[in-house]
C-alpha positions in Angstrom: 59.4 5.4 -17.8 59.0 6.8 -14.3 56.3 9.5 -14.1 58.2 11.6 -11.6 61.4 11.5 -13.8 59.6 13.3 -16.7 60.7 17.0 -16.9 57.2 18.5 -16.5 58.1 22.1 -15.5 57.5 24.5 -18.3 55.9 21.9 -20.5 52.9 23.1 -22.4 49.5 21.3 -21.9 48.4 21.0 -25.5 45.3 18.8 -25.2 43.1 16.8 -22.7 40.8 14.1 -24.0 38.9 11.3 -22.4 36.4 8.6 -23.4 36.4 4.9 -24.1 39.0 3.0 -26.0 38.3 2.1 -29.6 38.9 -1.6 -29.0 37.1 -2.1 -25.6 34.9 -0.4 -23.1 37.9 0.6 -21.0 37.9 4.3 -20.1 40.9 6.3 -21.3 42.1 9.8 -20.2 44.8 11.3 -22.4 46.9 14.4 -22.3 49.3 15.8 -24.9 52.2 17.9 -23.8 55.1 19.6 -25.5 58.3 19.6 -23.4 61.0 22.4 -23.3 63.5 20.0 -24.9 61.3 19.7 -28.0 59.8 16.3 -27.2 56.1 15.9 -27.7 54.5 13.3 -25.3 51.1 11.7 -25.2 50.4 10.4 -21.7 47.6 7.8 -21.6 45.9 6.8 -18.3 44.0 3.6 -19.1 41.2 2.4 -16.8 41.1 5.6 -14.8 38.9 5.7 -11.8 38.5 9.4 -11.3 39.4 12.7 -12.9 39.1 16.0 -11.2 39.7 19.0 -13.5 39.7 22.6 -12.2 41.2 24.8 -15.0 40.2 28.4 -15.5 38.8 28.9 -19.0 39.6 32.6 -19.1 43.4 31.9 -19.1 44.9 33.2 -22.3 48.0 31.7 -23.9 49.4 28.2 -23.7 48.8 26.5 -20.4 52.2 25.7 -18.8 52.6 22.8 -16.4 54.3 24.1 -13.2 54.5 20.8 -11.4 53.3 17.2 -11.8 53.7 14.2 -9.5 52.6 10.6 -8.9 51.8 9.2 -5.5 50.3 6.0 -4.2 47.0 6.4 -2.4 44.8 3.9 -0.5 41.1 3.5 -1.3 38.5 1.3 0.2 35.8 -0.4 -1.9 33.4 -3.1 -0.5 35.5 -3.2 2.7 38.7 -4.0 0.7 41.7 -1.7 0.7 43.5 -1.1 -2.6 46.6 0.9 -3.5 46.3 2.9 -6.7 48.1 5.9 -8.1 47.1 9.6 -8.1 48.6 11.9 -10.7 48.4 15.6 -9.9 49.1 18.3 -12.4 49.4 22.0 -11.4 49.3 24.4 -14.3 49.2 28.2 -14.8 45.4 28.0 -15.1 44.6 25.6 -12.3 45.1 21.9 -11.6 43.8 18.4 -12.4 44.1 15.0 -10.8 43.8 11.5 -12.3 43.4 8.4 -10.2 44.3 5.3 -12.3 46.2 2.0 -12.3 49.0 3.4 -14.3 50.0 5.3 -17.4 51.7 4.8 -20.8 53.9 7.3 -22.6 54.0 7.7 -26.4 56.6 10.0 -27.9 55.6 12.0 -31.0 58.0 14.0 -33.1 
């Protein structure tokens, strides 16, 4: 599934969790969203490098995703240049960004 093909607009951000995987030391960042078409998705960013969250806690009501996109960014580590992906989410209460190798989508009903 292509990240930018998911219909993000007006989806509800239900949950954000992060930690390590149950089966390894790999770090996992996960969001749950409910889409306007009734689909419930779990998006898992495995082996993320960075997460930047700036959401206002005072926002009342369900946090709606206004826009989300994926872009390739270049980073330099130990004088080597790498291309990785940056996922940006803009919501009614703020924004968050995830830099990771990729993502996986799980559909819940």
